[in-house]
C-alpha beads as a LAMMPS data file, in Angstrom:
LAMMPS data file: protein, C-alpha beads

461 atoms
460 bonds

1 atom types
1 bond types

-500.0 500.0 xlo xhi
-500.0 500.0 ylo yhi
-500.0 500.0 zlo zhi

Masses

1 110.0

Atoms # bond

1 1 1 -50.984 -19.903 49.422
2 1 1 -49.482 -16.485 49.192
3 1 1 -48.052 -15.384 45.915
4 1 1 -45.314 -12.848 45.994
5 1 1 -45.952 -10.004 43.631
6 1 1 -43.121 -9.437 41.223
7 1 1 -41.517 -6.054 41.608
8 1 1 -42.161 -3.625 38.749
9 1 1 -39.548 -3.885 36.030
10 1 1 -36.696 -1.465 36.276
11 1 1 -36.011 0.851 33.340
12 1 1 -32.938 -1.207 32.460
13 1 1 -34.991 -4.378 32.220
14 1 1 -37.267 -3.053 29.499
15 1 1 -34.782 -0.734 27.828
16 1 1 -34.065 -1.304 24.180
17 1 1 -31.146 0.254 22.345
18 1 1 -33.429 1.370 19.544
19 1 1 -35.826 3.056 21.990
20 1 1 -33.133 5.029 23.802
21 1 1 -33.314 8.802 23.731
22 1 1 -30.378 9.097 21.347
23 1 1 -32.178 6.795 18.897
24 1 1 -35.066 9.224 18.505
25 1 1 -33.327 11.475 16.013
26 1 1 -30.440 11.610 13.576
27 1 1 -27.065 11.248 15.227
28 1 1 -25.238 14.518 16.008
29 1 1 -22.980 15.725 13.210
30 1 1 -21.704 19.153 14.202
31 1 1 -21.912 19.484 17.990
32 1 1 -21.033 17.189 20.874
33 1 1 -24.292 16.251 22.656
34 1 1 -24.962 17.804 26.061
35 1 1 -25.842 14.540 27.808
36 1 1 -24.428 11.041 28.001
37 1 1 -26.109 8.034 26.390
38 1 1 -26.262 4.309 26.996
39 1 1 -23.122 2.626 25.673
40 1 1 -25.066 -0.192 24.014
41 1 1 -27.338 2.212 22.185
42 1 1 -24.428 4.299 20.928
43 1 1 -22.537 1.192 19.841
44 1 1 -25.493 -0.153 17.880
45 1 1 -26.213 3.172 16.208
46 1 1 -22.601 3.734 15.143
47 1 1 -22.357 0.123 13.974
48 1 1 -25.524 0.589 11.930
49 1 1 -24.048 3.642 10.200
50 1 1 -21.051 1.536 9.241
51 1 1 -23.391 -0.765 7.319
52 1 1 -23.451 2.003 4.720
53 1 1 -19.796 1.288 3.904
54 1 1 -18.901 -1.187 1.204
55 1 1 -17.939 -4.755 2.048
56 1 1 -14.140 -4.617 2.354
57 1 1 -13.754 -8.235 1.221
58 1 1 -15.346 -7.253 -2.123
59 1 1 -13.050 -4.260 -2.514
60 1 1 -10.725 -5.597 -5.192
61 1 1 -9.455 -2.083 -5.907
62 1 1 -7.301 -1.961 -2.792
63 1 1 -3.887 -3.476 -2.137
64 1 1 -4.580 -3.431 1.598
65 1 1 -5.287 -6.444 3.799
66 1 1 -8.996 -6.995 4.428
67 1 1 -8.756 -10.381 6.157
68 1 1 -7.390 -10.925 9.665
69 1 1 -6.908 -13.967 11.884
70 1 1 -8.797 -13.972 15.173
71 1 1 -5.412 -14.065 16.884
72 1 1 -4.453 -10.820 15.148
73 1 1 -7.589 -9.178 16.529
74 1 1 -6.765 -10.407 20.026
75 1 1 -3.180 -9.127 19.828
76 1 1 -4.430 -5.773 18.553
77 1 1 -6.855 -5.603 21.464
78 1 1 -4.092 -6.413 23.961
79 1 1 -1.982 -3.619 22.471
80 1 1 -4.630 -0.911 22.211
81 1 1 -3.058 1.114 25.026
82 1 1 0.576 0.748 23.926
83 1 1 2.332 3.680 22.285
84 1 1 5.083 2.231 20.112
85 1 1 7.145 5.413 20.270
86 1 1 7.588 5.024 24.034
87 1 1 10.368 2.482 23.759
88 1 1 11.493 2.891 27.378
89 1 1 8.037 2.044 28.723
90 1 1 7.420 -0.742 26.191
91 1 1 10.868 -2.210 25.553
92 1 1 9.561 -5.557 24.311
93 1 1 7.465 -3.866 21.658
94 1 1 10.586 -1.967 20.586
95 1 1 12.449 -5.271 20.453
96 1 1 9.695 -6.812 18.302
97 1 1 9.870 -3.846 15.914
98 1 1 13.602 -4.369 15.416
99 1 1 13.146 -8.117 14.988
100 1 1 10.806 -7.343 12.078
101 1 1 13.371 -4.935 10.589
102 1 1 16.107 -7.586 10.812
103 1 1 13.853 -10.271 9.320
104 1 1 12.945 -8.043 6.379
105 1 1 16.566 -7.024 5.853
106 1 1 17.458 -10.705 5.681
107 1 1 14.523 -11.418 3.358
108 1 1 15.807 -8.661 1.068
109 1 1 19.353 -10.083 1.015
110 1 1 21.092 -7.687 3.373
111 1 1 24.283 -8.952 4.999
112 1 1 24.666 -8.692 8.769
113 1 1 28.129 -7.178 8.430
114 1 1 26.551 -4.152 6.690
115 1 1 24.852 -3.072 9.936
116 1 1 21.516 -2.683 8.185
117 1 1 19.041 -0.361 9.878
118 1 1 15.379 0.542 9.522
119 1 1 12.110 1.260 11.276
120 1 1 8.372 0.788 11.145
121 1 1 6.075 3.488 9.768
122 1 1 2.354 4.135 9.449
123 1 1 2.525 2.765 5.895
124 1 1 4.535 3.041 2.720
125 1 1 3.723 6.722 2.222
126 1 1 5.667 7.640 5.348
127 1 1 8.314 5.027 4.542
128 1 1 8.813 6.506 1.056
129 1 1 9.205 9.987 2.465
130 1 1 11.790 8.792 4.978
131 1 1 13.672 7.018 2.196
132 1 1 13.482 10.142 0.056
133 1 1 14.690 12.365 2.895
134 1 1 17.713 10.130 3.444
135 1 1 18.563 10.363 -0.280
136 1 1 18.186 14.136 -0.247
137 1 1 20.340 14.529 2.865
138 1 1 23.087 12.286 1.541
139 1 1 23.131 14.227 -1.745
140 1 1 23.191 17.522 0.150
141 1 1 26.173 16.429 2.261
142 1 1 28.100 15.335 -0.851
143 1 1 27.390 18.631 -2.614
144 1 1 28.409 20.679 0.402
145 1 1 31.668 18.744 0.694
146 1 1 32.339 19.620 -2.956
147 1 1 31.434 23.256 -2.431
148 1 1 28.485 23.021 -4.839
149 1 1 24.959 24.470 -4.493
150 1 1 22.195 22.385 -2.952
151 1 1 19.116 24.322 -4.035
152 1 1 17.879 22.215 -6.965
153 1 1 17.541 18.543 -5.930
154 1 1 15.513 16.183 -8.100
155 1 1 14.631 12.515 -8.262
156 1 1 13.778 10.414 -11.298
157 1 1 10.910 7.930 -11.430
158 1 1 8.325 6.307 -13.636
159 1 1 4.634 5.976 -12.699
160 1 1 4.577 6.296 -8.909
161 1 1 2.065 6.373 -6.091
162 1 1 0.904 9.842 -5.044
163 1 1 3.117 9.782 -1.926
164 1 1 6.105 10.616 -4.138
165 1 1 4.365 13.719 -5.457
166 1 1 3.715 14.659 -1.842
167 1 1 7.373 14.090 -0.982
168 1 1 8.416 16.331 -3.869
169 1 1 6.098 19.142 -2.839
170 1 1 6.497 18.908 0.934
171 1 1 10.292 18.666 0.874
172 1 1 11.024 20.880 -2.134
173 1 1 12.451 18.274 -4.493
174 1 1 11.733 18.239 -8.225
175 1 1 10.004 15.032 -9.324
176 1 1 11.163 14.060 -12.801
177 1 1 8.499 11.560 -13.751
178 1 1 9.396 9.978 -17.075
179 1 1 6.333 9.901 -19.395
180 1 1 5.267 6.544 -20.756
181 1 1 5.846 6.034 -24.448
182 1 1 4.724 3.347 -26.836
183 1 1 3.492 0.362 -24.869
184 1 1 5.690 1.082 -21.834
185 1 1 4.153 0.459 -18.416
186 1 1 7.024 1.742 -16.278
187 1 1 10.478 3.308 -16.059
188 1 1 12.961 1.898 -18.591
189 1 1 16.779 1.813 -18.355
190 1 1 17.184 3.827 -21.554
191 1 1 15.209 6.704 -19.984
192 1 1 17.712 7.454 -17.236
193 1 1 20.538 9.234 -19.070
194 1 1 18.159 11.915 -20.341
195 1 1 16.626 12.677 -16.946
196 1 1 19.501 12.248 -14.459
197 1 1 22.045 14.955 -13.699
198 1 1 24.315 16.136 -10.888
199 1 1 21.273 17.284 -8.867
200 1 1 19.591 13.859 -8.938
201 1 1 19.366 12.566 -5.367
202 1 1 18.260 9.133 -6.516
203 1 1 16.154 6.998 -8.832
204 1 1 12.930 5.522 -7.463
205 1 1 12.168 2.069 -8.874
206 1 1 8.745 0.596 -8.173
207 1 1 8.248 -3.092 -7.501
208 1 1 4.542 -3.303 -8.215
209 1 1 3.348 -0.202 -10.053
210 1 1 0.096 1.149 -8.621
211 1 1 -1.484 1.542 -12.066
212 1 1 -0.652 -1.753 -13.769
213 1 1 0.843 -3.934 -10.977
214 1 1 3.989 -4.786 -12.980
215 1 1 7.556 -4.599 -11.649
216 1 1 10.093 -2.107 -12.916
217 1 1 13.437 -3.774 -13.839
218 1 1 15.556 -2.759 -10.859
219 1 1 18.697 -4.640 -11.911
220 1 1 18.564 -3.227 -15.444
221 1 1 17.984 0.290 -14.075
222 1 1 21.042 -0.182 -11.841
223 1 1 23.031 -1.304 -14.880
224 1 1 22.068 1.864 -16.736
225 1 1 23.189 3.940 -13.742
226 1 1 26.478 2.012 -13.644
227 1 1 27.025 2.994 -17.281
228 1 1 26.094 6.594 -16.513
229 1 1 28.666 6.689 -13.719
230 1 1 31.324 5.228 -15.997
231 1 1 30.547 7.741 -18.742
232 1 1 30.003 10.998 -16.850
233 1 1 30.900 10.262 -13.218
234 1 1 27.414 10.515 -11.675
235 1 1 26.986 8.059 -8.790
236 1 1 23.210 7.887 -8.292
237 1 1 21.597 5.533 -5.751
238 1 1 18.305 3.651 -6.052
239 1 1 15.420 3.533 -3.610
240 1 1 13.024 0.662 -4.294
241 1 1 9.387 1.383 -3.560
242 1 1 8.357 -2.196 -2.901
243 1 1 5.123 -1.238 -1.178
244 1 1 3.444 -4.358 -2.570
245 1 1 6.147 -6.401 -4.274
246 1 1 8.452 -6.496 -1.253
247 1 1 6.265 -9.153 0.339
248 1 1 5.566 -10.974 -2.956
249 1 1 8.745 -11.261 -5.040
250 1 1 10.908 -12.958 -2.366
251 1 1 8.383 -15.774 -2.106
252 1 1 7.102 -16.460 -5.628
253 1 1 9.780 -14.807 -7.799
254 1 1 12.859 -15.739 -5.727
255 1 1 15.283 -15.481 -8.645
256 1 1 14.378 -11.883 -9.428
257 1 1 17.219 -9.491 -8.546
258 1 1 15.690 -6.300 -7.208
259 1 1 16.710 -5.845 -3.576
260 1 1 19.988 -5.364 -1.664
261 1 1 21.499 -8.026 -3.900
262 1 1 21.780 -5.091 -6.344
263 1 1 24.586 -2.949 -4.938
264 1 1 23.123 0.362 -6.088
265 1 1 19.961 -0.189 -4.011
266 1 1 20.411 1.794 -0.797
267 1 1 16.935 1.614 0.721
268 1 1 13.671 -0.312 0.379
269 1 1 10.177 0.291 1.679
270 1 1 7.224 -2.079 1.897
271 1 1 3.702 -2.032 3.304
272 1 1 3.103 -4.567 6.028
273 1 1 -0.620 -3.923 5.634
274 1 1 -0.620 -4.915 1.962
275 1 1 0.885 -8.238 0.924
276 1 1 2.680 -8.346 4.290
277 1 1 -0.775 -9.451 5.522
278 1 1 -0.736 -7.267 8.659
279 1 1 -3.713 -5.036 9.511
280 1 1 -3.837 -1.342 8.580
281 1 1 -1.601 0.581 9.018
282 1 1 2.039 -0.458 9.188
283 1 1 4.915 0.043 6.771
284 1 1 8.635 -0.632 6.820
285 1 1 11.719 1.100 5.509
286 1 1 15.154 -0.528 5.588
287 1 1 18.510 0.998 4.666
288 1 1 21.380 -1.023 3.294
289 1 1 23.645 0.186 6.111
290 1 1 23.726 2.775 8.867
291 1 1 25.918 4.874 6.559
292 1 1 22.955 5.298 4.188
293 1 1 20.788 6.882 6.888
294 1 1 22.266 10.285 7.841
295 1 1 22.630 10.675 11.577
296 1 1 21.410 14.273 11.253
297 1 1 17.895 12.973 10.553
298 1 1 17.708 10.992 13.786
299 1 1 16.312 12.760 16.855
300 1 1 16.968 11.637 20.404
301 1 1 14.195 12.150 22.912
302 1 1 14.530 11.712 26.663
303 1 1 11.240 13.050 28.060
304 1 1 9.547 9.637 27.791
305 1 1 12.381 8.037 29.721
306 1 1 15.767 6.820 28.517
307 1 1 17.573 8.062 25.427
308 1 1 15.248 7.273 22.550
309 1 1 16.397 7.680 18.944
310 1 1 13.576 8.299 16.468
311 1 1 13.314 8.933 12.734
312 1 1 9.693 9.368 11.707
313 1 1 7.209 11.892 10.406
314 1 1 4.790 10.812 13.122
315 1 1 5.379 10.376 16.818
316 1 1 2.734 8.615 18.906
317 1 1 1.016 5.703 17.200
318 1 1 -0.366 2.298 18.188
319 1 1 1.885 -0.715 18.658
320 1 1 -0.675 -3.332 17.681
321 1 1 0.070 -3.367 13.966
322 1 1 3.781 -3.950 14.575
323 1 1 3.024 -6.796 16.959
324 1 1 0.539 -8.235 14.471
325 1 1 3.181 -8.083 11.733
326 1 1 5.570 -10.063 13.929
327 1 1 2.793 -12.578 14.597
328 1 1 2.233 -13.028 10.865
329 1 1 5.951 -13.528 10.171
330 1 1 6.129 -16.192 12.883
331 1 1 2.763 -17.761 12.160
332 1 1 3.242 -18.155 8.397
333 1 1 6.989 -18.373 7.990
334 1 1 8.456 -18.368 4.506
335 1 1 6.513 -21.489 3.621
336 1 1 3.185 -19.914 4.540
337 1 1 3.839 -16.641 2.723
338 1 1 4.979 -18.589 -0.332
339 1 1 1.830 -20.699 -0.306
340 1 1 -0.542 -17.745 0.144
341 1 1 1.102 -15.512 -2.438
342 1 1 1.282 -18.342 -4.977
343 1 1 -2.373 -19.166 -4.412
344 1 1 -3.213 -15.481 -4.967
345 1 1 -1.095 -15.454 -8.143
346 1 1 -2.812 -18.615 -9.437
347 1 1 -6.215 -17.057 -8.759
348 1 1 -5.188 -13.844 -10.556
349 1 1 -4.022 -15.832 -13.566
350 1 1 -7.250 -17.818 -13.674
351 1 1 -9.230 -14.576 -13.523
352 1 1 -7.084 -13.099 -16.308
353 1 1 -7.663 -16.146 -18.495
354 1 1 -11.413 -15.733 -18.016
355 1 1 -11.359 -11.984 -18.676
356 1 1 -9.362 -12.546 -21.867
357 1 1 -12.337 -14.490 -23.246
358 1 1 -14.629 -11.461 -22.923
359 1 1 -14.556 -9.924 -26.403
360 1 1 -14.815 -6.316 -25.231
361 1 1 -11.738 -6.491 -22.975
362 1 1 -7.986 -6.530 -23.676
363 1 1 -5.466 -7.625 -21.062
364 1 1 -2.581 -5.339 -20.117
365 1 1 -1.255 -7.495 -17.278
366 1 1 -2.360 -11.091 -16.754
367 1 1 -1.073 -11.809 -13.260
368 1 1 2.095 -13.541 -14.438
369 1 1 5.542 -12.429 -13.277
370 1 1 4.662 -9.647 -10.843
371 1 1 1.841 -8.921 -8.355
372 1 1 -1.194 -11.206 -7.941
373 1 1 -3.467 -8.911 -9.936
374 1 1 -4.906 -8.215 -13.368
375 1 1 -5.140 -5.033 -15.427
376 1 1 -7.162 -4.576 -18.600
377 1 1 -8.728 -2.001 -20.911
378 1 1 -11.532 -1.881 -23.449
379 1 1 -10.459 -3.371 -26.766
380 1 1 -12.384 -0.748 -28.771
381 1 1 -13.326 2.080 -26.397
382 1 1 -14.529 4.357 -29.219
383 1 1 -17.252 1.956 -30.343
384 1 1 -17.963 -0.026 -27.159
385 1 1 -20.987 2.063 -26.187
386 1 1 -19.784 2.352 -22.596
387 1 1 -16.655 3.179 -20.599
388 1 1 -14.828 1.285 -17.900
389 1 1 -16.216 3.852 -15.463
390 1 1 -19.673 2.608 -16.465
391 1 1 -18.491 -0.953 -15.921
392 1 1 -17.282 -0.031 -12.419
393 1 1 -20.708 1.420 -11.643
394 1 1 -22.457 -1.672 -13.002
395 1 1 -20.491 -4.245 -10.972
396 1 1 -20.810 -2.084 -7.859
397 1 1 -24.495 -2.960 -7.908
398 1 1 -23.288 -6.443 -6.971
399 1 1 -21.052 -5.078 -4.232
400 1 1 -17.729 -5.186 -6.118
401 1 1 -15.448 -2.167 -5.932
402 1 1 -13.101 -1.987 -8.933
403 1 1 -10.849 0.967 -9.730
404 1 1 -11.024 2.623 -13.169
405 1 1 -8.523 5.330 -14.073
406 1 1 -6.234 6.835 -16.695
407 1 1 -2.659 5.632 -17.115
408 1 1 0.028 8.216 -16.225
409 1 1 1.509 10.914 -18.473
410 1 1 2.271 9.680 -21.971
411 1 1 -0.565 7.169 -22.005
412 1 1 -3.285 9.201 -20.312
413 1 1 -5.707 8.405 -23.133
414 1 1 -5.735 4.771 -22.013
415 1 1 -8.351 3.948 -19.367
416 1 1 -7.795 0.743 -17.415
417 1 1 -9.276 -1.316 -14.621
418 1 1 -7.227 -3.116 -12.009
419 1 1 -8.226 -6.050 -9.800
420 1 1 -6.081 -7.045 -6.819
421 1 1 -6.116 -10.600 -5.539
422 1 1 -5.225 -10.743 -1.850
423 1 1 -5.446 -13.265 0.946
424 1 1 -9.154 -13.877 1.446
425 1 1 -10.070 -13.312 -2.218
426 1 1 -10.709 -16.943 -3.000
427 1 1 -10.955 -18.751 -6.326
428 1 1 -14.706 -19.001 -5.754
429 1 1 -14.966 -15.231 -5.199
430 1 1 -12.891 -14.612 -8.329
431 1 1 -15.238 -16.867 -10.293
432 1 1 -18.250 -14.897 -9.071
433 1 1 -16.476 -11.634 -9.931
434 1 1 -15.709 -12.912 -13.435
435 1 1 -19.339 -13.876 -13.945
436 1 1 -20.536 -10.473 -12.724
437 1 1 -18.096 -8.634 -15.009
438 1 1 -19.231 -10.799 -17.925
439 1 1 -22.910 -10.100 -17.217
440 1 1 -22.192 -6.367 -16.807
441 1 1 -20.293 -6.156 -20.104
442 1 1 -23.095 -8.032 -21.866
443 1 1 -25.721 -5.722 -20.397
444 1 1 -23.792 -2.555 -21.312
445 1 1 -23.113 -3.839 -24.813
446 1 1 -26.818 -4.437 -25.387
447 1 1 -27.774 -1.205 -23.636
448 1 1 -25.244 1.485 -24.602
449 1 1 -24.856 4.269 -22.080
450 1 1 -26.008 7.623 -23.450
451 1 1 -24.354 9.660 -20.711
452 1 1 -21.266 7.718 -19.672
453 1 1 -19.497 8.397 -16.422
454 1 1 -16.884 10.940 -17.444
455 1 1 -14.312 10.731 -14.684
456 1 1 -12.415 8.263 -12.526
457 1 1 -14.290 6.246 -9.953
458 1 1 -11.895 5.698 -7.039
459 1 1 -8.230 4.827 -7.106
460 1 1 -7.397 2.886 -3.993
461 1 1 -3.909 1.871 -2.982

Bonds

1 1 1 2
2 1 2 3
3 1 3 4
4 1 4 5
5 1 5 6
6 1 6 7
7 1 7 8
8 1 8 9
9 1 9 10
10 1 10 11
11 1 11 12
12 1 12 13
13 1 13 14
14 1 14 15
15 1 15 16
16 1 16 17
17 1 17 18
18 1 18 19
19 1 19 20
20 1 20 21
21 1 21 22
22 1 22 23
23 1 23 24
24 1 24 25
25 1 25 26
26 1 26 27
27 1 27 28
28 1 28 29
29 1 29 30
30 1 30 31
31 1 31 32
32 1 32 33
33 1 33 34
34 1 34 35
35 1 35 36
36 1 36 37
37 1 37 38
38 1 38 39
39 1 39 40
40 1 40 41
41 1 41 42
42 1 42 43
43 1 43 44
44 1 44 45
45 1 45 46
46 1 46 47
47 1 47 48
48 1 48 49
49 1 49 50
50 1 50 51
51 1 51 52
52 1 52 53
53 1 53 54
54 1 54 55
55 1 55 56
56 1 56 57
57 1 57 58
58 1 58 59
59 1 59 60
60 1 60 61
61 1 61 62
62 1 62 63
63 1 63 64
64 1 64 65
65 1 65 66
66 1 66 67
67 1 67 68
68 1 68 69
69 1 69 70
70 1 70 71
71 1 71 72
72 1 72 73
73 1 73 74
74 1 74 75
75 1 75 76
76 1 76 77
77 1 77 78
78 1 78 79
79 1 79 80
80 1 80 81
81 1 81 82
82 1 82 83
83 1 83 84
84 1 84 85
85 1 85 86
86 1 86 87
87 1 87 88
88 1 88 89
89 1 89 90
90 1 90 91
91 1 91 92
92 1 92 93
93 1 93 94
94 1 94 95
95 1 95 96
96 1 96 97
97 1 97 98
98 1 98 99
99 1 99 100
100 1 100 101
101 1 101 102
102 1 102 103
103 1 103 104
104 1 104 105
105 1 105 106
106 1 106 107
107 1 107 108
108 1 108 109
109 1 109 110
110 1 110 111
111 1 111 112
112 1 112 113
113 1 113 114
114 1 114 115
115 1 115 116
116 1 116 117
117 1 117 118
118 1 118 119
119 1 119 120
120 1 120 121
121 1 121 122
122 1 122 123
123 1 123 124
124 1 124 125
125 1 125 126
126 1 126 127
127 1 127 128
128 1 128 129
129 1 129 130
130 1 130 131
131 1 131 132
132 1 132 133
133 1 133 134
134 1 134 135
135 1 135 136
136 1 136 137
137 1 137 138
138 1 138 139
139 1 139 140
140 1 140 141
141 1 141 142
142 1 142 143
143 1 143 144
144 1 144 145
145 1 145 146
146 1 146 147
147 1 147 148
148 1 148 149
149 1 149 150
150 1 150 151
151 1 151 152
152 1 152 153
153 1 153 154
154 1 154 155
155 1 155 156
156 1 156 157
157 1 157 158
158 1 158 159
159 1 159 160
160 1 160 161
161 1 161 162
162 1 162 163
163 1 163 164
164 1 164 165
165 1 165 166
166 1 166 167
167 1 167 168
168 1 168 169
169 1 169 170
170 1 170 171
171 1 171 172
172 1 172 173
173 1 173 174
174 1 174 175
175 1 175 176
176 1 176 177
177 1 177 178
178 1 178 179
179 1 179 180
180 1 180 181
181 1 181 182
182 1 182 183
183 1 183 184
184 1 184 185
185 1 185 186
186 1 186 187
187 1 187 188
188 1 188 189
189 1 189 190
190 1 190 191
191 1 191 192
192 1 192 193
193 1 193 194
194 1 194 195
195 1 195 196
196 1 196 197
197 1 197 198
198 1 198 199
199 1 199 200
200 1 200 201
201 1 201 202
202 1 202 203
203 1 203 204
204 1 204 205
205 1 205 206
206 1 206 207
207 1 207 208
208 1 208 209
209 1 209 210
210 1 210 211
211 1 211 212
212 1 212 213
213 1 213 214
214 1 214 215
215 1 215 216
216 1 216 217
217 1 217 218
218 1 218 219
219 1 219 220
220 1 220 221
221 1 221 222
222 1 222 223
223 1 223 224
224 1 224 225
225 1 225 226
226 1 226 227
227 1 227 228
228 1 228 229
229 1 229 230
230 1 230 231
231 1 231 232
232 1 232 233
233 1 233 234
234 1 234 235
235 1 235 236
236 1 236 237
237 1 237 238
238 1 238 239
239 1 239 240
240 1 240 241
241 1 241 242
242 1 242 243
243 1 243 244
244 1 244 245
245 1 245 246
246 1 246 247
247 1 247 248
248 1 248 249
249 1 249 250
250 1 250 251
251 1 251 252
252 1 252 253
253 1 253 254
254 1 254 255
255 1 255 256
256 1 256 257
257 1 257 258
258 1 258 259
259 1 259 260
260 1 260 261
261 1 261 262
262 1 262 263
263 1 263 264
264 1 264 265
265 1 265 266
266 1 266 267
267 1 267 268
268 1 268 269
269 1 269 270
270 1 270 271
271 1 271 272
272 1 272 273
273 1 273 274
274 1 274 275
275 1 275 276
276 1 276 277
277 1 277 278
278 1 278 279
279 1 279 280
280 1 280 281
281 1 281 282
282 1 282 283
283 1 283 284
284 1 284 285
285 1 285 286
286 1 286 287
287 1 287 288
288 1 288 289
289 1 289 290
290 1 290 291
291 1 291 292
292 1 292 293
293 1 293 294
294 1 294 295
295 1 295 296
296 1 296 297
297 1 297 298
298 1 298 299
299 1 299 300
300 1 300 301
301 1 301 302
302 1 302 303
303 1 303 304
304 1 304 305
305 1 305 306
306 1 306 307
307 1 307 308
308 1 308 309
309 1 309 310
310 1 310 311
311 1 311 312
312 1 312 313
313 1 313 314
314 1 314 315
315 1 315 316
316 1 316 317
317 1 317 318
318 1 318 319
319 1 319 320
320 1 320 321
321 1 321 322
322 1 322 323
323 1 323 324
324 1 324 325
325 1 325 326
326 1 326 327
327 1 327 328
328 1 328 329
329 1 329 330
330 1 330 331
331 1 331 332
332 1 332 333
333 1 333 334
334 1 334 335
335 1 335 336
336 1 336 337
337 1 337 338
338 1 338 339
339 1 339 340
340 1 340 341
341 1 341 342
342 1 342 343
343 1 343 344
344 1 344 345
345 1 345 346
346 1 346 347
347 1 347 348
348 1 348 349
349 1 349 350
350 1 350 351
351 1 351 352
352 1 352 353
353 1 353 354
354 1 354 355
355 1 355 356
356 1 356 357
357 1 357 358
358 1 358 359
359 1 359 360
360 1 360 361
361 1 361 362
362 1 362 363
363 1 363 364
364 1 364 365
365 1 365 366
366 1 366 367
367 1 367 368
368 1 368 369
369 1 369 370
370 1 370 371
371 1 371 372
372 1 372 373
373 1 373 374
374 1 374 375
375 1 375 376
376 1 376 377
377 1 377 378
378 1 378 379
379 1 379 380
380 1 380 381
381 1 381 382
382 1 382 383
383 1 383 384
384 1 384 385
385 1 385 386
386 1 386 387
387 1 387 388
388 1 388 389
389 1 389 390
390 1 390 391
391 1 391 392
392 1 392 393
393 1 393 394
394 1 394 395
395 1 395 396
396 1 396 397
397 1 397 398
398 1 398 399
399 1 399 400
400 1 400 401
401 1 401 402
402 1 402 403
403 1 403 404
404 1 404 405
405 1 405 406
406 1 406 407
407 1 407 408
408 1 408 409
409 1 409 410
410 1 410 411
411 1 411 412
412 1 412 413
413 1 413 414
414 1 414 415
415 1 415 416
416 1 416 417
417 1 417 418
418 1 418 419
419 1 419 420
420 1 420 421
421 1 421 422
422 1 422 423
423 1 423 424
424 1 424 425
425 1 425 426
426 1 426 427
427 1 427 428
428 1 428 429
429 1 429 430
430 1 430 431
431 1 431 432
432 1 432 433
433 1 433 434
434 1 434 435
435 1 435 436
436 1 436 437
437 1 437 438
438 1 438 439
439 1 439 440
440 1 440 441
441 1 441 442
442 1 442 443
443 1 443 444
444 1 444 445
445 1 445 446
446 1 446 447
447 1 447 448
448 1 448 449
449 1 449 450
450 1 450 451
451 1 451 452
452 1 452 453
453 1 453 454
454 1 454 455
455 1 455 456
456 1 456 457
457 1 457 458
458 1 458 459
459 1 459 460
460 1 460 461
């Protein structure tokens, strides 16, 4: 019998990703390599570097979605080559974007007869800037019609996300941020008369303050502005920064009046990639009517085909997040969003109840009435023997990422921690987090830190 000799193995047959040439040294950091490498080897090496990142599901410092359906991943993959700005080439994507705008306008109590308008953005930072630009332009047009100067615009706000400071600096608008006083956690109606004047382009009310997660009282702020108009004739609009609360309040606080049901509210932004449950990064901005968005800010582009109106700080960007947002709106419906957000709120409240039993901690916000989150401080920071920055470091040993930071101007001596409960942060995970915080506090109490962490850890949004 003759046995056929097996041919010698080819290089591919014995190749191993971790024995490839590119695996023999540290990955390039400053110069593109001269030669190509095996795709599998490069994939594995880059993937391995990503192991150094934290586990996003344990990042309870961020508002952003860290859980995605498999169907969302598939839709994102199908859309990887679609440029959402090219509305002539991808008309159905453009249609889906506008469907989302209309659905959100309806969710926020707009009336069809108002001819509400809006657009998607890369997130709430861009959406806020677009809302701010519209306010500035409307104010400028009114001042010009009255023959008055337009060189000193300002807006009034309480504690706001850093995007509003960027808006102020980038677009030359004074930000009048009202300092916190007493036990205040946000902008109060009685603050407005002192800070508003004829150069105020608008008041920014936050539905879900970054620092404490509470809602500012939009209806009461509008009432104070109504009184201001009656007394001195200033007609000042409101923009609601509902980056987080815009996808929470309509479902679990349906009786709260904060949106277009308040006539002074002219525009609203929200982050689809936060409690809208879409993947990073998509935001939305909606104006009460087309009259609230100055036509001068809209550009019309024809070099991609057709006559394409656009109002954005960016141009080309992926369509997948918009399509995924539409999927989530259809997939969950109002019932599904209500169920998920209520479950998150219940989990936040259970976590708050547990944290309140830890002697060293004092609750600032217990998850009731606003975002599904908790915020707390040390009860006696002077004698605790550790700081909340130390506590952040301690629980990070267990993988948890928790933000520690100072409250804004007026209460900057108060250091707090904030925990966000999002879809995917289960009751079981919250229980484990509570246990780890309890163990960490006990350890730090018994072992005071001689050289405490002096500055903020990270402050995710």
